[in-house]
Predicted model as a PDB file, atoms N, CA, C, CB and O in Angstrom, pLDDT in the B-factor column:
MODEL        1                                                                  
ATOM      1  N   UNK A   1    -177.895 226.907  71.761  1.00 80.00           N  
ATOM      2  CA  UNK A   1    -177.243 226.008  72.868  1.00 80.00           C  
ATOM      3  C   UNK A   1    -177.307 224.847  73.198  1.00 80.00           C  
ATOM      4  CB  UNK A   1    -177.413 226.292  73.794  1.00 80.00           C  
ATOM      5  O   UNK A   1    -176.406 224.199  73.731  1.00 80.00           O  
ATOM      6  N   UNK A   2    -178.857 224.317  72.782  1.00 87.00           N  
ATOM      7  CA  UNK A   2    -179.712 222.869  72.440  1.00 87.00           C  
ATOM      8  C   UNK A   2    -178.350 221.844  71.859  1.00 87.00           C  
ATOM      9  CB  UNK A   2    -181.219 223.162  70.900  1.00 87.00           C  
ATOM     10  O   UNK A   2    -177.766 220.829  72.236  1.00 87.00           O  
ATOM     11  N   UNK A   3    -178.294 222.646  70.917  1.00 88.00           N  
ATOM     12  CA  UNK A   3    -177.179 221.790  69.466  1.00 88.00           C  
ATOM     13  C   UNK A   3    -175.955 221.581  70.220  1.00 88.00           C  
ATOM     14  CB  UNK A   3    -176.655 222.940  67.760  1.00 88.00           C  
ATOM     15  O   UNK A   3    -175.346 220.518  70.099  1.00 88.00           O  
ATOM     16  N   UNK A   4    -175.601 222.373  70.876  1.00 87.00           N  
ATOM     17  CA  UNK A   4    -174.030 222.500  71.432  1.00 87.00           C  
ATOM     18  C   UNK A   4    -174.440 220.881  72.674  1.00 87.00           C  
ATOM     19  CB  UNK A   4    -173.532 224.717  72.527  1.00 87.00           C  
ATOM     20  O   UNK A   4    -173.940 219.759  72.754  1.00 87.00           O  
ATOM     21  N   UNK A   5    -175.309 221.429  73.259  1.00 88.00           N  
ATOM     22  CA  UNK A   5    -175.260 220.168  74.388  1.00 88.00           C  
ATOM     23  C   UNK A   5    -175.430 218.901  74.158  1.00 88.00           C  
ATOM     24  CB  UNK A   5    -176.142 220.242  75.314  1.00 88.00           C  
ATOM     25  O   UNK A   5    -174.969 217.937  74.769  1.00 88.00           O  
ATOM     26  N   UNK A   6    -176.392 218.961  72.877  1.00 87.00           N  
ATOM     27  CA  UNK A   6    -176.442 217.931  72.205  1.00 87.00           C  
ATOM     28  C   UNK A   6    -175.150 217.217  71.236  1.00 87.00           C  
ATOM     29  CB  UNK A   6    -177.471 218.268  71.551  1.00 87.00           C  
ATOM     30  O   UNK A   6    -175.091 216.033  70.904  1.00 87.00           O  
ATOM     31  N   UNK A   7    -174.396 218.042  70.982  1.00 90.00           N  
ATOM     32  CA  UNK A   7    -173.374 217.820  70.363  1.00 90.00           C  
ATOM     33  C   UNK A   7    -172.403 217.510  71.507  1.00 90.00           C  
ATOM     34  CB  UNK A   7    -173.059 218.892  69.451  1.00 90.00           C  
ATOM     35  O   UNK A   7    -171.543 216.646  71.335  1.00 90.00           O  
ATOM     36  N   UNK A   8    -172.484 218.077  72.497  1.00 91.00           N  
ATOM     37  CA  UNK A   8    -171.085 217.318  73.464  1.00 91.00           C  
ATOM     38  C   UNK A   8    -171.724 215.832  73.979  1.00 91.00           C  
ATOM     39  CB  UNK A   8    -170.555 218.471  75.231  1.00 91.00           C  
ATOM     40  O   UNK A   8    -170.983 214.854  74.079  1.00 91.00           O  
ATOM     41  N   UNK A   9    -173.087 215.762  74.276  1.00 91.00           N  
ATOM     42  CA  UNK A   9    -173.379 214.184  74.652  1.00 91.00           C  
ATOM     43  C   UNK A   9    -173.151 213.758  73.657  1.00 91.00           C  
ATOM     44  CB  UNK A   9    -174.678 213.638  75.121  1.00 91.00           C  
ATOM     45  O   UNK A   9    -172.099 213.121  73.717  1.00 91.00           O  
ATOM     46  N   UNK A  10    -173.556 213.753  72.756  1.00 92.00           N  
ATOM     47  CA  UNK A  10    -173.197 212.806  71.057  1.00 92.00           C  
ATOM     48  C   UNK A  10    -171.484 212.284  70.940  1.00 92.00           C  
ATOM     49  CB  UNK A  10    -173.468 214.222  69.319  1.00 92.00           C  
ATOM     50  O   UNK A  10    -171.041 211.203  70.552  1.00 92.00           O  
ATOM     51  N   UNK A  11    -170.688 213.626  71.484  1.00 93.00           N  
ATOM     52  CA  UNK A  11    -169.292 213.235  71.190  1.00 93.00           C  
ATOM     53  C   UNK A  11    -168.933 212.422  72.417  1.00 93.00           C  
ATOM     54  CB  UNK A  11    -168.274 214.512  70.938  1.00 93.00           C  
ATOM     55  O   UNK A  11    -168.119 211.507  72.294  1.00 93.00           O  
ATOM     56  N   UNK A  12    -169.442 212.671  73.507  1.00 93.00           N  
ATOM     57  CA  UNK A  12    -169.328 211.636  74.769  1.00 93.00           C  
ATOM     58  C   UNK A  12    -169.298 210.404  74.632  1.00 93.00           C  
ATOM     59  CB  UNK A  12    -170.269 211.683  75.623  1.00 93.00           C  
ATOM     60  O   UNK A  12    -168.399 209.604  74.890  1.00 93.00           O  
ATOM     61  N   UNK A  13    -170.567 210.221  74.108  1.00 94.00           N  
ATOM     62  CA  UNK A  13    -171.122 208.678  73.880  1.00 94.00           C  
ATOM     63  C   UNK A  13    -170.083 208.253  72.790  1.00 94.00           C  
ATOM     64  CB  UNK A  13    -172.922 208.521  73.269  1.00 94.00           C  
ATOM     65  O   UNK A  13    -169.560 207.147  72.924  1.00 94.00           O  
ATOM     66  N   UNK A  14    -169.784 208.935  71.862  1.00 94.00           N  
ATOM     67  CA  UNK A  14    -168.560 208.355  70.646  1.00 94.00           C  
ATOM     68  C   UNK A  14    -167.527 207.964  71.268  1.00 94.00           C  
ATOM     69  CB  UNK A  14    -167.936 209.413  69.549  1.00 94.00           C  
ATOM     70  O   UNK A  14    -166.899 206.950  70.967  1.00 94.00           O  
ATOM     71  N   UNK A  15    -167.178 208.931  72.441  1.00 94.00           N  
ATOM     72  CA  UNK A  15    -165.998 208.320  72.868  1.00 94.00           C  
ATOM     73  C   UNK A  15    -165.903 207.123  73.546  1.00 94.00           C  
ATOM     74  CB  UNK A  15    -165.437 209.061  73.534  1.00 94.00           C  
ATOM     75  O   UNK A  15    -165.157 206.186  73.259  1.00 94.00           O  
ATOM     76  N   UNK A  16    -166.825 207.204  74.612  1.00 94.00           N  
ATOM     77  CA  UNK A  16    -167.259 205.967  75.438  1.00 94.00           C  
ATOM     78  C   UNK A  16    -167.295 204.840  73.819  1.00 94.00           C  
ATOM     79  CB  UNK A  16    -169.196 206.300  76.524  1.00 94.00           C  
ATOM     80  O   UNK A  16    -166.366 204.052  73.642  1.00 94.00           O  
ATOM     81  N   UNK A  17    -167.968 204.896  73.224  1.00 94.00           N  
ATOM     82  CA  UNK A  17    -167.529 203.638  72.346  1.00 94.00           C  
ATOM     83  C   UNK A  17    -166.388 203.485  71.919  1.00 94.00           C  
ATOM     84  CB  UNK A  17    -168.132 203.480  71.280  1.00 94.00           C  
ATOM     85  O   UNK A  17    -165.863 202.372  71.954  1.00 94.00           O  
ATOM     86  N   UNK A  18    -165.857 204.389  71.505  1.00 95.00           N  
ATOM     87  CA  UNK A  18    -164.319 204.270  71.063  1.00 95.00           C  
ATOM     88  C   UNK A  18    -163.446 203.520  71.956  1.00 95.00           C  
ATOM     89  CB  UNK A  18    -163.663 205.631  70.940  1.00 95.00           C  
ATOM     90  O   UNK A  18    -162.628 202.635  71.704  1.00 95.00           O  
ATOM     91  N   UNK A  19    -163.841 204.135  73.196  1.00 94.00           N  
ATOM     92  CA  UNK A  19    -163.107 203.150  74.338  1.00 94.00           C  
ATOM     93  C   UNK A  19    -162.849 202.027  74.346  1.00 94.00           C  
ATOM     94  CB  UNK A  19    -163.574 203.030  75.316  1.00 94.00           C  
ATOM     95  O   UNK A  19    -161.750 201.474  74.326  1.00 94.00           O  
ATOM     96  N   UNK A  20    -164.194 201.485  74.384  1.00 94.00           N  
ATOM     97  CA  UNK A  20    -164.887 200.347  74.208  1.00 94.00           C  
ATOM     98  C   UNK A  20    -164.276 199.338  73.267  1.00 94.00           C  
ATOM     99  CB  UNK A  20    -166.131 200.689  73.806  1.00 94.00           C  
ATOM    100  O   UNK A  20    -164.012 198.150  73.453  1.00 94.00           O  
ATOM    101  N   UNK A  21    -164.093 200.235  72.034  1.00 95.00           N  
ATOM    102  CA  UNK A  21    -163.532 199.610  70.499  1.00 95.00           C  
ATOM    103  C   UNK A  21    -162.135 199.078  71.018  1.00 95.00           C  
ATOM    104  CB  UNK A  21    -163.303 200.962  69.010  1.00 95.00           C  
ATOM    105  O   UNK A  21    -161.775 197.901  70.968  1.00 95.00           O  
ATOM    106  N   UNK A  22    -161.491 200.016  71.468  1.00 95.00           N  
ATOM    107  CA  UNK A  22    -160.004 200.041  71.521  1.00 95.00           C  
ATOM    108  C   UNK A  22    -159.845 198.679  72.500  1.00 95.00           C  
ATOM    109  CB  UNK A  22    -159.301 201.635  72.205  1.00 95.00           C  
ATOM    110  O   UNK A  22    -159.163 197.710  72.166  1.00 95.00           O  
ATOM    111  N   UNK A  23    -160.559 198.766  73.709  1.00 94.00           N  
ATOM    112  CA  UNK A  23    -160.457 197.671  74.549  1.00 94.00           C  
ATOM    113  C   UNK A  23    -160.412 196.406  73.788  1.00 94.00           C  
ATOM    114  CB  UNK A  23    -161.526 197.666  75.485  1.00 94.00           C  
ATOM    115  O   UNK A  23    -159.575 195.564  74.112  1.00 94.00           O  
ATOM    116  N   UNK A  24    -161.020 196.240  73.055  1.00 94.00           N  
ATOM    117  CA  UNK A  24    -161.631 195.102  72.480  1.00 94.00           C  
ATOM    118  C   UNK A  24    -160.436 194.644  71.238  1.00 94.00           C  
ATOM    119  CB  UNK A  24    -163.295 195.546  71.870  1.00 94.00           C  
ATOM    120  O   UNK A  24    -159.968 193.541  70.956  1.00 94.00           O  
ATOM    121  N   UNK A  25    -160.196 196.008  70.666  1.00 95.00           N  
ATOM    122  CA  UNK A  25    -159.338 195.668  69.982  1.00 95.00           C  
ATOM    123  C   UNK A  25    -157.756 195.021  70.458  1.00 95.00           C  
ATOM    124  CB  UNK A  25    -159.354 196.692  69.346  1.00 95.00           C  
ATOM    125  O   UNK A  25    -157.036 194.239  69.838  1.00 95.00           O  
ATOM    126  N   UNK A  26    -157.545 195.678  71.796  1.00 93.00           N  
ATOM    127  CA  UNK A  26    -156.022 195.607  72.794  1.00 93.00           C  
ATOM    128  C   UNK A  26    -156.895 193.691  73.078  1.00 93.00           C  
ATOM    129  CB  UNK A  26    -155.787 197.362  74.944  1.00 93.00           C  
ATOM    130  O   UNK A  26    -156.122 192.751  72.893  1.00 93.00           O  
ATOM    131  N   UNK A  27    -157.722 193.494  73.307  1.00 94.00           N  
ATOM    132  CA  UNK A  27    -157.841 191.972  73.476  1.00 94.00           C  
ATOM    133  C   UNK A  27    -157.575 190.756  72.635  1.00 94.00           C  
ATOM    134  CB  UNK A  27    -158.917 191.797  73.707  1.00 94.00           C  
ATOM    135  O   UNK A  27    -157.102 189.635  72.821  1.00 94.00           O  
ATOM    136  N   UNK A  28    -158.207 191.621  71.370  1.00 93.00           N  
ATOM    137  CA  UNK A  28    -158.146 190.893  69.875  1.00 93.00           C  
ATOM    138  C   UNK A  28    -156.750 190.795  70.115  1.00 93.00           C  
ATOM    139  CB  UNK A  28    -158.680 191.758  68.307  1.00 93.00           C  
ATOM    140  O   UNK A  28    -156.531 189.685  70.600  1.00 93.00           O  
ATOM    141  N   UNK A  29    -155.459 191.614  69.966  1.00 91.00           N  
ATOM    142  CA  UNK A  29    -154.332 191.450  69.527  1.00 91.00           C  
ATOM    143  C   UNK A  29    -153.343 190.923  70.690  1.00 91.00           C  
ATOM    144  CB  UNK A  29    -153.980 192.661  68.900  1.00 91.00           C  
ATOM    145  O   UNK A  29    -152.261 190.368  70.496  1.00 91.00           O  
ATOM    146  N   UNK A  30    -153.904 191.194  71.872  1.00 91.00           N  
ATOM    147  CA  UNK A  30    -153.188 190.066  72.325  1.00 91.00           C  
ATOM    148  C   UNK A  30    -153.345 188.730  72.488  1.00 91.00           C  
ATOM    149  CB  UNK A  30    -152.943 190.257  73.154  1.00 91.00           C  
ATOM    150  O   UNK A  30    -152.474 187.987  72.941  1.00 91.00           O  
ATOM    151  N   UNK A  31    -155.107 188.193  71.909  1.00 90.00           N  
ATOM    152  CA  UNK A  31    -155.392 186.999  71.737  1.00 90.00           C  
ATOM    153  C   UNK A  31    -154.663 186.495  70.408  1.00 90.00           C  
ATOM    154  CB  UNK A  31    -156.823 186.888  71.766  1.00 90.00           C  
ATOM    155  O   UNK A  31    -154.374 185.306  70.271  1.00 90.00           O  
ATOM    156  N   UNK A  32    -154.363 187.509  69.382  1.00 91.00           N  
ATOM    157  CA  UNK A  32    -153.448 186.701  68.265  1.00 91.00           C  
ATOM    158  C   UNK A  32    -152.129 186.839  68.764  1.00 91.00           C  
ATOM    159  CB  UNK A  32    -153.496 187.292  66.664  1.00 91.00           C  
ATOM    160  O   UNK A  32    -151.425 185.890  68.419  1.00 91.00           O  
ATOM    161  N   UNK A  33    -151.610 187.592  69.379  1.00 90.00           N  
ATOM    162  CA  UNK A  33    -150.100 187.307  69.495  1.00 90.00           C  
ATOM    163  C   UNK A  33    -149.738 186.082  70.387  1.00 90.00           C  
ATOM    164  CB  UNK A  33    -149.372 188.568  70.097  1.00 90.00           C  
ATOM    165  O   UNK A  33    -148.655 185.498  70.402  1.00 90.00           O  
ATOM    166  N   UNK A  34    -151.177 185.718  71.350  1.00 88.00           N  
ATOM    167  CA  UNK A  34    -150.708 184.305  71.859  1.00 88.00           C  
ATOM    168  C   UNK A  34    -150.495 183.411  71.247  1.00 88.00           C  
ATOM    169  CB  UNK A  34    -151.326 183.756  72.547  1.00 88.00           C  
ATOM    170  O   UNK A  34    -149.584 182.596  71.393  1.00 88.00           O  
ATOM    171  N   UNK A  35    -151.696 183.458  70.113  1.00 88.00           N  
ATOM    172  CA  UNK A  35    -151.888 182.544  69.506  1.00 88.00           C  
ATOM    173  C   UNK A  35    -150.772 182.223  68.588  1.00 88.00           C  
ATOM    174  CB  UNK A  35    -152.975 182.696  69.027  1.00 88.00           C  
ATOM    175  O   UNK A  35    -150.615 181.037  68.296  1.00 88.00           O  
ATOM    176  N   UNK A  36    -150.035 183.048  68.129  1.00 88.00           N  
ATOM    177  CA  UNK A  36    -149.089 182.931  67.113  1.00 88.00           C  
ATOM    178  C   UNK A  36    -147.873 182.367  67.769  1.00 88.00           C  
ATOM    179  CB  UNK A  36    -148.830 184.250  66.411  1.00 88.00           C  
ATOM    180  O   UNK A  36    -147.117 181.611  67.158  1.00 88.00           O  
ATOM    181  N   UNK A  37    -147.604 182.863  69.474  1.00 86.00           N  
ATOM    182  CA  UNK A  37    -146.338 182.211  69.859  1.00 86.00           C  
ATOM    183  C   UNK A  37    -146.931 181.168  70.286  1.00 86.00           C  
ATOM    184  CB  UNK A  37    -145.370 182.853  70.841  1.00 86.00           C  
ATOM    185  O   UNK A  37    -146.143 180.676  71.094  1.00 86.00           O  
ATOM    186  N   UNK A  38    -148.196 180.289  70.212  1.00 86.00           N  
ATOM    187  CA  UNK A  38    -148.753 179.174  70.301  1.00 86.00           C  
ATOM    188  C   UNK A  38    -147.995 178.175  69.298  1.00 86.00           C  
ATOM    189  CB  UNK A  38    -150.182 179.368  70.076  1.00 86.00           C  
ATOM    190  O   UNK A  38    -147.274 177.195  69.486  1.00 86.00           O  
ATOM    191  N   UNK A  39    -148.479 178.862  68.114  1.00 90.00           N  
ATOM    192  CA  UNK A  39    -148.100 178.279  67.025  1.00 90.00           C  
ATOM    193  C   UNK A  39    -146.642 178.207  66.830  1.00 90.00           C  
ATOM    194  CB  UNK A  39    -148.693 178.869  66.032  1.00 90.00           C  
ATOM    195  O   UNK A  39    -146.200 177.059  66.868  1.00 90.00           O  
ATOM    196  N   UNK A  40    -145.624 179.322  66.594  1.00 90.00           N  
ATOM    197  CA  UNK A  40    -144.308 178.782  67.101  1.00 90.00           C  
ATOM    198  C   UNK A  40    -143.746 178.048  67.698  1.00 90.00           C  
ATOM    199  CB  UNK A  40    -143.894 179.163  67.452  1.00 90.00           C  
ATOM    200  O   UNK A  40    -142.945 177.278  67.168  1.00 90.00           O  
ATOM    201  N   UNK A  41    -144.012 178.060  69.098  1.00 90.00           N  
ATOM    202  CA  UNK A  41    -143.906 176.896  69.610  1.00 90.00           C  
ATOM    203  C   UNK A  41    -144.520 175.362  69.443  1.00 90.00           C  
ATOM    204  CB  UNK A  41    -144.085 177.238  70.503  1.00 90.00           C  
ATOM    205  O   UNK A  41    -144.107 174.348  70.004  1.00 90.00           O  
ATOM    206  N   UNK A  42    -145.534 175.472  68.588  1.00 91.00           N  
ATOM    207  CA  UNK A  42    -145.935 174.352  68.179  1.00 91.00           C  
ATOM    208  C   UNK A  42    -144.951 173.720  66.796  1.00 91.00           C  
ATOM    209  CB  UNK A  42    -147.448 174.616  67.904  1.00 91.00           C  
ATOM    210  O   UNK A  42    -144.788 172.560  66.418  1.00 91.00           O  
ATOM    211  N   UNK A  43    -144.582 174.603  66.434  1.00 92.00           N  
ATOM    212  CA  UNK A  43    -143.695 174.513  65.000  1.00 92.00           C  
ATOM    213  C   UNK A  43    -142.543 173.969  65.415  1.00 92.00           C  
ATOM    214  CB  UNK A  43    -143.337 175.932  64.182  1.00 92.00           C  
ATOM    215  O   UNK A  43    -142.190 172.924  64.869  1.00 92.00           O  
ATOM    216  N   UNK A  44    -141.887 174.431  66.244  1.00 94.00           N  
ATOM    217  CA  UNK A  44    -140.747 174.154  66.494  1.00 94.00           C  
ATOM    218  C   UNK A  44    -140.688 172.771  67.218  1.00 94.00           C  
ATOM    219  CB  UNK A  44    -140.217 175.216  67.153  1.00 94.00           C  
ATOM    220  O   UNK A  44    -139.920 171.866  66.893  1.00 94.00           O  
ATOM    221  N   UNK A  45    -141.642 172.716  68.295  1.00 93.00           N  
ATOM    222  CA  UNK A  45    -141.874 171.273  68.607  1.00 93.00           C  
ATOM    223  C   UNK A  45    -141.957 169.853  67.472  1.00 93.00           C  
ATOM    224  CB  UNK A  45    -143.173 171.390  69.277  1.00 93.00           C  
ATOM    225  O   UNK A  45    -141.494 168.725  67.642  1.00 93.00           O  
ATOM    226  N   UNK A  46    -142.777 170.448  66.219  1.00 94.00           N  
ATOM    227  CA  UNK A  46    -142.954 169.757  65.436  1.00 94.00           C  
ATOM    228  C   UNK A  46    -141.677 169.428  64.721  1.00 94.00           C  
ATOM    229  CB  UNK A  46    -143.882 170.201  64.830  1.00 94.00           C  
ATOM    230  O   UNK A  46    -141.461 168.248  64.442  1.00 94.00           O  
ATOM    231  N   UNK A  47    -140.787 170.380  64.388  1.00 96.00           N  
ATOM    232  CA  UNK A  47    -139.433 170.314  63.635  1.00 96.00           C  
ATOM    233  C   UNK A  47    -138.699 169.238  64.511  1.00 96.00           C  
ATOM    234  CB  UNK A  47    -138.554 171.872  63.553  1.00 96.00           C  
ATOM    235  O   UNK A  47    -138.129 168.250  64.047  1.00 96.00           O  
ATOM    236  N   UNK A  48    -138.776 169.513  65.641  1.00 96.00           N  
ATOM    237  CA  UNK A  48    -137.770 168.483  66.806  1.00 96.00           C  
ATOM    238  C   UNK A  48    -138.694 166.772  66.883  1.00 96.00           C  
ATOM    239  CB  UNK A  48    -137.815 169.495  68.985  1.00 96.00           C  
ATOM    240  O   UNK A  48    -138.055 165.804  67.296  1.00 96.00           O  
ATOM    241  N   UNK A  49    -139.653 166.657  66.603  1.00 96.00           N  
ATOM    242  CA  UNK A  49    -140.176 165.617  66.497  1.00 96.00           C  
ATOM    243  C   UNK A  49    -139.698 164.950  65.186  1.00 96.00           C  
ATOM    244  CB  UNK A  49    -141.486 165.816  66.653  1.00 96.00           C  
ATOM    245  O   UNK A  49    -139.360 163.766  65.165  1.00 96.00           O  
ATOM    246  N   UNK A  50    -139.676 165.847  63.952  1.00 96.00           N  
ATOM    247  CA  UNK A  50    -139.451 165.333  62.747  1.00 96.00           C  
ATOM    248  C   UNK A  50    -137.982 164.826  62.799  1.00 96.00           C  
ATOM    249  CB  UNK A  50    -139.746 166.353  61.662  1.00 96.00           C  
ATOM    250  O   UNK A  50    -137.728 163.702  62.366  1.00 96.00           O  
ATOM    251  N   UNK A  51    -137.033 165.600  63.302  1.00 96.00           N  
ATOM    252  CA  UNK A  51    -135.881 165.140  63.224  1.00 96.00           C  
ATOM    253  C   UNK A  51    -135.134 163.902  64.038  1.00 96.00           C  
ATOM    254  CB  UNK A  51    -135.355 166.130  63.371  1.00 96.00           C  
ATOM    255  O   UNK A  51    -134.120 163.233  63.839  1.00 96.00           O  
ATOM    256  N   UNK A  52    -136.383 163.955  65.275  1.00 96.00           N  
ATOM    257  CA  UNK A  52    -135.947 162.559  65.978  1.00 96.00           C  
ATOM    258  C   UNK A  52    -136.713 161.053  65.247  1.00 96.00           C  
ATOM    259  CB  UNK A  52    -136.497 162.708  67.778  1.00 96.00           C  
ATOM    260  O   UNK A  52    -136.315 159.888  65.284  1.00 96.00           O  
ATOM    261  N   UNK A  53    -137.828 161.595  64.666  1.00 96.00           N  
ATOM    262  CA  UNK A  53    -138.234 160.681  63.824  1.00 96.00           C  
ATOM    263  C   UNK A  53    -137.207 159.823  62.673  1.00 96.00           C  
ATOM    264  CB  UNK A  53    -139.213 161.403  63.218  1.00 96.00           C  
ATOM    265  O   UNK A  53    -137.065 158.626  62.423  1.00 96.00           O  
ATOM    266  N   UNK A  54    -136.565 161.128  62.106  1.00 96.00           N  
ATOM    267  CA  UNK A  54    -135.446 160.468  61.106  1.00 96.00           C  
ATOM    268  C   UNK A  54    -134.734 159.984  61.473  1.00 96.00           C  
ATOM    269  CB  UNK A  54    -134.771 161.010  60.382  1.00 96.00           C  
ATOM    270  O   UNK A  54    -134.210 159.060  60.850  1.00 96.00           O  
ATOM    271  N   UNK A  55    -134.209 160.487  63.099  1.00 95.00           N  
ATOM    272  CA  UNK A  55    -132.781 159.658  63.305  1.00 95.00           C  
ATOM    273  C   UNK A  55    -133.250 158.255  63.487  1.00 95.00           C  
ATOM    274  CB  UNK A  55    -131.796 160.153  64.718  1.00 95.00           C  
ATOM    275  O   UNK A  55    -132.645 157.344  62.922  1.00 95.00           O  
ATOM    276  N   UNK A  56    -134.521 157.966  64.405  1.00 95.00           N  
ATOM    277  CA  UNK A  56    -134.694 156.700  64.938  1.00 95.00           C  
ATOM    278  C   UNK A  56    -134.846 156.006  63.482  1.00 95.00           C  
ATOM    279  CB  UNK A  56    -135.999 156.550  66.071  1.00 95.00           C  
ATOM    280  O   UNK A  56    -134.437 154.856  63.322  1.00 95.00           O  
ATOM    281  N   UNK A  57    -135.478 156.773  62.369  1.00 95.00           N  
ATOM    282  CA  UNK A  57    -135.799 155.707  61.626  1.00 95.00           C  
ATOM    283  C   UNK A  57    -133.950 155.377  60.584  1.00 95.00           C  
ATOM    284  CB  UNK A  57    -137.486 156.276  60.558  1.00 95.00           C  
ATOM    285  O   UNK A  57    -133.848 154.356  59.905  1.00 95.00           O  
ATOM    286  N   UNK A  58    -133.064 156.134  60.650  1.00 95.00           N  
ATOM    287  CA  UNK A  58    -131.756 155.716  60.510  1.00 95.00           C  
ATOM    288  C   UNK A  58    -131.314 155.087  61.226  1.00 95.00           C  
ATOM    289  CB  UNK A  58    -131.026 156.401  60.414  1.00 95.00           C  
ATOM    290  O   UNK A  58    -130.782 154.131  60.663  1.00 95.00           O  
ATOM    291  N   UNK A  59    -131.186 155.057  62.525  1.00 94.00           N  
ATOM    292  CA  UNK A  59    -130.971 153.873  63.714  1.00 94.00           C  
ATOM    293  C   UNK A  59    -131.333 152.666  63.231  1.00 94.00           C  
ATOM    294  CB  UNK A  59    -131.821 154.044  65.051  1.00 94.00           C  
ATOM    295  O   UNK A  59    -130.458 151.844  62.958  1.00 94.00           O  
ATOM    296  N   UNK A  60    -132.631 152.389  63.061  1.00 94.00           N  
ATOM    297  CA  UNK A  60    -133.479 151.259  62.535  1.00 94.00           C  
ATOM    298  C   UNK A  60    -132.878 150.478  61.508  1.00 94.00           C  
ATOM    299  CB  UNK A  60    -134.722 151.731  62.010  1.00 94.00           C  
ATOM    300  O   UNK A  60    -132.559 149.290  61.550  1.00 94.00           O  
ATOM    301  N   UNK A  61    -132.728 151.584  60.262  1.00 93.00           N  
ATOM    302  CA  UNK A  61    -132.099 150.838  58.832  1.00 93.00           C  
ATOM    303  C   UNK A  61    -130.500 150.276  59.005  1.00 93.00           C  
ATOM    304  CB  UNK A  61    -132.062 152.114  57.438  1.00 93.00           C  
ATOM    305  O   UNK A  61    -130.003 149.435  58.256  1.00 93.00           O  
ATOM    306  N   UNK A  62    -129.774 150.943  60.196  1.00 92.00           N  
ATOM    307  CA  UNK A  62    -128.759 150.561  60.664  1.00 92.00           C  
ATOM    308  C   UNK A  62    -128.601 149.307  61.572  1.00 92.00           C  
ATOM    309  CB  UNK A  62    -128.406 151.516  61.145  1.00 92.00           C  
ATOM    310  O   UNK A  62    -127.712 148.459  61.638  1.00 92.00           O  
ATOM    311  N   UNK A  63    -129.725 149.474  62.223  1.00 90.00           N  
ATOM    312  CA  UNK A  63    -129.417 147.920  62.970  1.00 90.00           C  
ATOM    313  C   UNK A  63    -129.876 146.569  61.959  1.00 90.00           C  
ATOM    314  CB  UNK A  63    -130.499 147.788  64.600  1.00 90.00           C  
ATOM    315  O   UNK A  63    -129.304 145.480  61.985  1.00 90.00           O  
ATOM    316  N   UNK A  64    -131.023 146.916  61.090  1.00 89.00           N  
ATOM    317  CA  UNK A  64    -131.197 145.999  59.865  1.00 89.00           C  
ATOM    318  C   UNK A  64    -129.867 145.372  59.317  1.00 89.00           C  
ATOM    319  CB  UNK A  64    -131.861 146.822  58.692  1.00 89.00           C  
ATOM    320  O   UNK A  64    -129.352 144.254  59.343  1.00 89.00           O  
ATOM    321  N   UNK A  65    -129.491 146.823  58.718  1.00 89.00           N  
ATOM    322  CA  UNK A  65    -127.906 146.419  58.008  1.00 89.00           C  
ATOM    323  C   UNK A  65    -127.168 145.237  58.746  1.00 89.00           C  
ATOM    324  CB  UNK A  65    -126.742 147.816  58.125  1.00 89.00           C  
ATOM    325  O   UNK A  65    -126.789 144.174  58.255  1.00 89.00           O  
ATOM    326  N   UNK A  66    -127.053 145.698  60.087  1.00 83.00           N  
ATOM    327  CA  UNK A  66    -126.233 144.682  60.921  1.00 83.00           C  
ATOM    328  C   UNK A  66    -126.342 143.751  60.817  1.00 83.00           C  
ATOM    329  CB  UNK A  66    -126.222 144.611  61.959  1.00 83.00           C  
ATOM    330  O   UNK A  66    -125.418 143.006  60.492  1.00 83.00           O  
ATOM    331  N   UNK A  67    -128.004 143.225  61.143  1.00 82.00           N  
ATOM    332  CA  UNK A  67    -128.573 142.319  61.653  1.00 82.00           C  
ATOM    333  C   UNK A  67    -128.259 141.365  60.035  1.00 82.00           C  
ATOM    334  CB  UNK A  67    -130.203 142.764  62.335  1.00 82.00           C  
ATOM    335  O   UNK A  67    -127.790 140.239  60.197  1.00 82.00           O  
ATOM    336  N   UNK A  68    -128.452 141.709  58.938  1.00 81.00           N  
ATOM    337  CA  UNK A  68    -128.201 141.050  57.913  1.00 81.00           C  
ATOM    338  C   UNK A  68    -126.970 140.536  57.235  1.00 81.00           C  
ATOM    339  CB  UNK A  68    -128.677 141.589  57.300  1.00 81.00           C  
ATOM    340  O   UNK A  68    -126.809 139.656  56.389  1.00 81.00           O  
ATOM    341  N   UNK A  69    -126.055 141.438  57.926  1.00 78.00           N  
ATOM    342  CA  UNK A  69    -124.572 140.991  57.940  1.00 78.00           C  
ATOM    343  C   UNK A  69    -123.872 139.792  58.804  1.00 78.00           C  
ATOM    344  CB  UNK A  69    -123.892 142.128  58.334  1.00 78.00           C  
ATOM    345  O   UNK A  69    -122.792 139.225  58.641  1.00 78.00           O  
ATOM    346  N   UNK A  70    -124.881 139.625  59.771  1.00 66.00           N  
ATOM    347  CA  UNK A  70    -124.586 138.568  60.708  1.00 66.00           C  
ATOM    348  C   UNK A  70    -124.704 137.701  60.835  1.00 66.00           C  
ATOM    349  CB  UNK A  70    -124.752 138.522  61.394  1.00 66.00           C  
ATOM    350  O   UNK A  70    -124.258 137.158  61.845  1.00 66.00           O  
TER     351      UNK A  70                                                      
ENDMDL                                                                          
END                                                                             
């Protein structure tokens, strides 16, 4: 009988620890997902910056060529 009481207490403690670990896991997954979304947005922004930089360089080259012809 004492063994069953002890096992139930241990089981309850293990269940409480499991719930705590699941909560930590959920919080970690949310943080990772949030970070991934932030990285995706940053990558998109960097790609846009690269495109704009290339366009600016192209326009500057065209402007220099026009100035040389004039």
